[in-house]
C-alpha positions in Angstrom: -58.1 102.7 9.8 -54.4 102.9 10.2 -52.4 101.1 12.9 -49.4 102.7 14.2 -46.2 100.7 15.1 -46.5 99.2 18.5 -50.2 99.1 18.3 -52.5 96.2 18.9 -51.7 94.6 15.5 -48.0 94.5 16.2 -48.7 93.0 19.6 -50.9 90.4 18.1 -48.2 89.5 15.5 -45.5 89.2 18.2 -47.8 87.0 20.2 -48.4 84.7 17.2 -44.7 84.5 16.4 -43.9 83.6 20.0 -46.6 81.0 19.9 -45.1 79.4 16.7 -41.7 79.2 18.2 -43.1 77.6 21.4 -45.0 75.1 19.3 -41.9 74.1 17.4 -39.8 73.7 20.5 -42.6 71.7 22.1 -42.7 69.5 19.1 -38.9 69.0 19.1 -39.1 68.3 22.9 -41.8 65.8 22.4 -39.9 64.0 19.6 -36.8 64.0 21.6 -38.6 62.7 24.7 -40.3 60.0 22.6 -37.0 59.0 21.1 -35.4 58.8 24.5 -38.2 56.7 25.9 -38.1 54.4 22.9 -34.4 53.9 23.2 -34.7 53.3 26.9 -37.4 50.7 26.4 -35.3 49.0 23.7 -32.3 48.9 25.9 -34.3 47.5 28.8 -35.6 44.7 26.6 -32.2 44.0 25.0 -30.6 43.7 28.5 -32.1 40.3 28.7 -29.7 39.1 26.0 -26.7 39.9 28.3 -25.2 42.0 25.5 -22.9 44.8 26.7 -25.1 47.8 26.0 -23.1 50.4 28.0 -22.3 52.5 24.9 -26.1 52.7 24.2 -26.8 53.6 27.8 -24.1 56.3 27.7 -25.7 57.7 24.6 -29.1 57.8 26.4 -27.6 59.7 29.3 -26.1 62.2 26.9 -29.6 62.5 25.2 -31.2 63.2 28.6 -28.5 65.8 29.5 -29.1 67.5 26.2 -32.9 67.4 26.7 -32.5 69.0 30.1 -30.5 71.7 28.5 -33.4 72.2 26.0 -31.2 71.0 23.1 -34.0 68.9 21.8 -32.6 68.2 18.3 -29.3 67.0 19.6 -31.1 65.0 22.3 -33.3 63.4 19.6 -30.2 62.4 17.5 -28.4 61.1 20.6 -31.4 59.0 21.5 -31.6 57.6 17.9 -27.9 57.0 18.1 -28.5 55.0 21.4 -31.2 53.0 19.7 -29.0 52.2 16.7 -26.1 51.3 19.0 -28.3 49.0 21.0 -29.6 47.2 17.9 -26.1 46.9 16.4 -24.6 45.6 19.7 -27.4 43.2 20.2 -27.1 41.9 16.6 -23.3 41.5 16.9 -23.6 40.0 20.3 -26.1 37.4 19.1 -23.9 36.6 16.1 -20.9 36.2 18.3 -22.9 34.1 20.8 -24.1 31.8 18.1 -20.6 31.4 16.6 -19.1 30.8 20.1 -21.8 28.2 20.9 -21.0 26.4 17.6 -17.3 26.5 18.4 -17.9 25.1 21.9 -20.1 22.4 20.5 -17.4 21.6 18.0 -14.8 21.4 20.8 -17.0 19.0 22.8 -17.5 16.8 19.7 -13.8 16.8 19.0 -13.0 15.9 22.7 -15.5 13.0 22.4 -13.4 11.7 19.5 -10.3 12.0 21.6 -8.9 14.9 19.6 -6.8 17.6 21.2 -8.6 21.0 21.4 -6.0 23.2 23.0 -5.7 25.5 19.9 -9.5 26.0 19.8 -9.7 26.6 23.5 -7.1 29.3 23.0 -9.3 30.9 20.3 -12.2 31.1 22.7 -10.0 32.9 25.2 -8.6 35.3 22.6 -12.1 36.1 21.4 -13.2 37.1 24.9 -10.1 39.2 25.3 -10.9 40.9 21.9 -14.4 41.7 23.1 -13.1 43.3 26.3 -10.5 45.2 24.4 -13.2 46.9 22.3 -13.2 48.8 19.1 -14.2 52.2 17.7 -17.5 52.4 15.8 -18.3 55.8 14.3 -16.4 57.5 17.1 -17.9 55.3 19.9 -15.9 52.8 21.8 -17.9 49.5 21.8 -17.3 45.8 22.6 -15.6 44.1 19.7 -18.1 41.4 19.0 -17.6 41.6 15.2 -13.9 40.6 15.1 -14.5 38.1 17.9 -17.2 36.5 15.8 -15.0 36.3 12.7 -12.3 34.7 14.9 -14.5 32.0 16.4 -16.2 31.3 13.1 -12.9 30.6 11.4 -11.8 28.4 14.2 -15.1 26.5 14.1 -14.7 26.0 10.4 -11.1 24.7 10.9 -12.4 22.5 13.7 -15.2 21.1 11.5 -12.7 20.2 8.7 -10.4 18.5 11.3 -13.4 16.7 12.9 -14.6 15.5 9.5 -11.2 14.1 8.7 -11.0 12.7 12.2 -14.4 11.0 11.8 -13.2 9.5 8.6 -10.1 8.3 10.3 -12.1 7.0 13.2 -14.4 5.1 10.8 -11.4 3.7 9.0 -9.9 2.5 12.2 -13.1 0.9 13.3 -13.4 -0.8 9.9 -9.8 -2.0 10.2 -10.6 -3.4 13.7 -13.6 -5.3 12.2 -11.3 -6.7 9.4 -8.8 -7.8 12.1 -11.6 -9.4 14.1 -12.9 -11.3 11.0 -9.3 -12.5 10.4 -9.0 -13.9 13.9 -12.3 -15.8 13.4 -11.0 -17.5 10.3 -12.0 -21.1 10.1 -9.3 -23.7 9.7 -6.6 -23.2 12.3 -6.3 -26.2 14.8 -5.8 -23.8 17.7 -7.7 -20.5 17.1 -6.1 -18.8 20.1 -2.6 -19.5 18.9 -3.6 -18.4 15.4 -5.2 -15.2 16.6 -2.2 -14.3 18.8 0.2 -14.8 15.9 -1.7 -13.0 13.2 -2.9 -10.1 15.3 0.4 -9.1 16.9 1.9 -7.1 13.9 -1.5 -5.8 12.9 -2.1 -4.4 16.4 1.1 -2.4 16.2 -0.2 -0.7 13.0 -3.5 -0.1 14.7 -1.8 1.6 17.6 0.1 3.7 15.1 -3.1 4.8 13.4 -4.7 5.6 16.8 -1.6 7.6 17.8 -1.6 9.6 14.6 -5.3 10.5 15.1 -4.6 11.6 18.7 -1.9 14.0 17.7 -4.2 15.5 15.0 -2.8 13.7 11.9 -6.1 12.5 10.7 -5.0 12.0 7.1 -2.0 9.8 8.2 -4.3 7.8 10.6 -6.8 7.2 7.7 -4.0 6.0 5.4 -2.6 3.6 8.0 -6.1 2.3 8.9 -7.1 1.7 5.2 -3.8 -0.1 4.6 -4.4 -2.2 7.7 -7.9 -3.1 6.6 -6.6 -4.2 3.2 -3.8 -6.2 4.8 -6.2 -8.0 7.2 -8.6 -8.8 4.3 -5.7 -10.0 2.1 -4.3 -12.3 4.9 -7.8 -13.8 5.4 -8.1 -14.6 1.7 -4.5 -15.8 1.5 -5.0 -18.2 4.4 -8.0 -19.8 2.7 -6.1 -20.1 -0.6 -3.0 -21.6 1.2 -5.1 -24.2 3.0 -6.8 -25.3 -0.2 -3.4 -25.3 -1.9 -2.0 -27.7 0.7 -5.1 -30.0 0.5 -4.6 -30.2 -3.3 -0.9 -30.9 -2.9 -1.5 -33.6 -0.3 -3.9 -35.3 -2.7 -1.3 -35.2 -5.5 1.3 -36.7 -3.1 -1.1 -39.6 -2.4 -1.3 -40.4 -6.1 2.5 -40.1 -6.4 3.0 -42.5 -3.5 0.8 -45.0 -5.4 3.2 -44.8 -8.3 6.1 -45.7 -6.0 7.5 -42.2 -5.8 9.2 -41.1 -2.6 7.3 -38.2 -1.0 8.7 -38.1 2.5 10.6 -34.8 2.1 7.5 -33.0 0.7 5.2 -34.5 3.3 7.5 -33.1 6.0 7.5 -29.6 4.4 3.7 -29.7 4.1 3.5 -30.2 7.8 5.8 -27.2 8.3 3.6 -25.1 6.1 0.5 -26.1 8.1 2.3 -25.3 11.3 3.2 -21.8 10.0 -0.3 -21.1 8.9 -1.8 -22.5 12.2 0.4 -20.1 14.2 -0.7 -17.1 12.2 2.4 -16.7 10.0 0.2 -16.6 6.9 2.5 -15.0 4.4 5.5 -17.4 4.9 3.2 -20.3 5.2 1.4 -19.4 2.0 4.7 -18.9 0.1 5.8 -22.3 1.3 2.5 -23.9 0.2 2.8 -22.3 -3.2 6.4 -23.6 -3.6 5.4 -27.1 -2.6 2.4 -27.1 -5.0 4.8 -26.2 -7.8 7.4 -28.8 -6.8 4.9 -31.6 -6.3 3.3 -30.8 -9.6 6.6 -31.4 -11.4 7.7 -34.3 -9.1 5.7 -36.9 -11.1 7.1 -35.6 -14.4 10.7 -35.6 -13.0 10.2 -39.2 -11.6 8.9 -40.5 -15.0 11.7 -38.7 -16.9 14.3 -40.1 -14.5 13.1 -43.7 -14.5 12.4 -43.7 -18.2 15.7 -42.1 -18.9 17.5 -44.6 -16.7 15.8 -47.5 -18.4 16.7 -46.1 -21.9 20.3 -45.5 -20.9 20.7 -49.0 -19.5 19.3 -50.5 -22.7 21.6 -48.3 -24.8 24.6 -49.2 -22.6 23.9 -52.9 -22.9 23.8 -52.7 -26.7 27.0 -50.7 -26.7 28.6 -53.2 -24.4 27.7 -56.0 -26.7 29.4 -54.0 -29.4 32.5 -54.0 -27.2 32.1 -50.6 -25.6 33.3 -50.2 -22.0 33.3 -46.9 -20.1 34.2 -46.3 -16.5 32.5 -42.9 -16.6 29.3 -44.5 -17.9 29.3 -47.2 -15.2 29.7 -44.6 -12.4 27.1 -42.3 -13.9 24.5 -45.0 -14.2 25.3 -46.3 -10.7 24.8 -42.8 -9.2 21.6 -42.4 -11.2 20.1 -45.6 -9.8 21.0 -44.5 -6.3 19.5 -41.1 -6.8 16.2 -42.6 -8.0 16.1 -44.9 -5.0 16.6 -41.9 -2.7 13.9 -39.9 -4.5 16.3 -37.3 -5.7 15.1 -37.3 -9.3 16.7 -34.0 -10.3 20.1 -35.4 -9.3 19.3 -38.7 -11.1 18.8 -36.6 -14.3 22.2 -35.0 -13.8 23.9 -38.4 -13.5 22.0 -39.6 -16.7 23.4 -36.6 -18.5 26.9 -37.7 -17.5 26.2 -41.3 -18.9 24.8 -39.9 -22.1 27.9 -37.7 -22.5 30.0 -40.9 -22.2 27.8 -42.6 -24.8 28.2 -39.6 -27.0 31.9 -39.6 -26.8 31.9 -43.3 -27.8 29.6 -42.6 -30.7 31.8 -39.7 -31.8 34.9 -41.9 -31.5 33.2 -44.6 -33.6 32.2 -42.1 -36.2 35.7 -40.6 -36.3 37.2 -44.1 -36.6 34.9 -45.0 -39.4 35.7 -41.8 -41.2 39.5 -42.3 -40.7 39.2 -45.9 -42.0 37.3 -44.7 -45.1 40.0 -42.1 -45.8 42.8 -44.8 -45.5 40.9 -47.1 -47.8 40.6 -44.3 -50.3 44.4 -43.7 -50.1 45.2 -47.4 -50.7 42.9 -47.5 -53.7 44.7 -44.6 -55.2 48.0 -46.4 -54.7 46.9 -49.6 -56.4 49.3 -50.5 -59.2 51.9 -48.1 -57.9 54.4 -50.9 -57.2 54.7 -50.2 -53.4 56.1 -53.4 -51.8 54.4 -52.7 -48.5 51.0 -52.2 -50.0 49.8 -55.8 -49.5 50.9 -55.8 -45.9 49.1 -52.4 -45.4 45.9 -53.9 -46.9 46.2 -56.9 -44.6 46.4 -54.6 -41.5 43.6 -52.4 -42.8 41.4 -55.5 -43.4 42.0 -56.6 -39.8 41.0 -53.1 -38.6 37.8 -53.3 -40.6 37.0 -56.8 -39.1 37.7 -55.6 -35.6 35.5 -52.5 -36.3 32.7 -54.6 -37.5 33.0 -56.9 -34.4 32.8 -53.9 -32.1 36.5 -54.0 -31.0 37.0 -50.3 -31.6 40.2 -50.1 -29.5 41.8 -52.9 -31.6 40.5 -51.5 -34.8 41.9 -48.1 -33.9 45.3 -49.6 -33.1 45.4 -51.5 -36.4 44.2 -48.4 -38.4 46.9 -46.3 -36.8 49.5 -49.0 -37.7 48.2 -49.1 -41.3 48.4 -45.3 -41.5 51.9 -45.2 -40.2 53.1 -47.9 -42.7 51.3 -46.0 -45.5 52.9 -42.8 -44.6 56.4 -44.4 -44.5 55.9 -46.2 -47.8 54.8 -43.0 -49.6 57.7 -41.0 -48.2 60.4 -43.6 -49.0 63.0 -42.5 -51.6 61.9 -43.6 -55.1 58.4 -44.4 -54.0 55.8 -43.7 -56.7 53.1 -41.4 -55.6 
């Protein structure tokens, strides 16, 4: 059986085609409607986070408008776009919120340390302005949470580094304060209050410098000052103890020296001065004085023994020389000055005077040796002229013999005069015309 065009079969086929198109449109409409509802629900939930979801809401309105216009495919994509925007905005908002919270916490922590936070406060304001200024994301104008997050995260990182440095500086300052406190509690000063006031004054200036550097943000400089200050306080505490022990040892040595008859008044007075300096907190000059006194007192006994022994030896030597006929004004004065210096306790000066006396003795010894040498040379010349027939030779021998006897008796001045006379006569006799040489 044949069917003509426009018959029942064609009608049925047209009806089936129309039904298929309707089913497809209905499916698209349902999908679009579901997507719109899903995006609306998501936006409703995400509104609780206080994120700015206006771009997603705008996209939902566009999707509804397209749906009403039976543009279901476009409505579906607009709804999905709204959902994606909502999730992206929520994620970026949460990231920014977390970063901003961390930065605010960092600012509070820094303020607690006394640090200036104006720069970080400015970053927070700039981040909020950047959010409001917005940015384009795939053709949609959205709040600029992303760049704002990057901005505050960098600021928080910088603040963290600065805070860590500041905490180290704060700890160093605290440690320095403890070291200063231990120094003020040092045992030994007769008046702890006077000692503390004297020793702390210059250290407190440095402590204020460290605190000031920390306040202006120079944590590194504050740390260096504080560490140097701690080392200084510890050093002074140790130095004080060493200086006090040094003075005690020196005083004990002076007691022994006084027992030997050595004058110690000058050093005792200086020990009192050193104790006064230390007691008033002037540790470094007091310690330097204590060290010098220990060195001087250590050598004082040696100087005393050298001076007294040297003086005794010089007087014995001078007495022997005087018995030989030696007299010296320089030696007399030098020995007199040496005795006075020993009585006054100036043993170094006594040693200088003894050197003068010994120089006088040496000059006498040198003169004696020179006289003996000249006498020997004259004797040799006379021996060579024996049998020469010189008429003056016996007289010259008599004069030389007298010089030798005076020399042996210690009369070097008379011996020198006779030797000079014998030498002159000998020269004249050998130069006379017709003299045999």
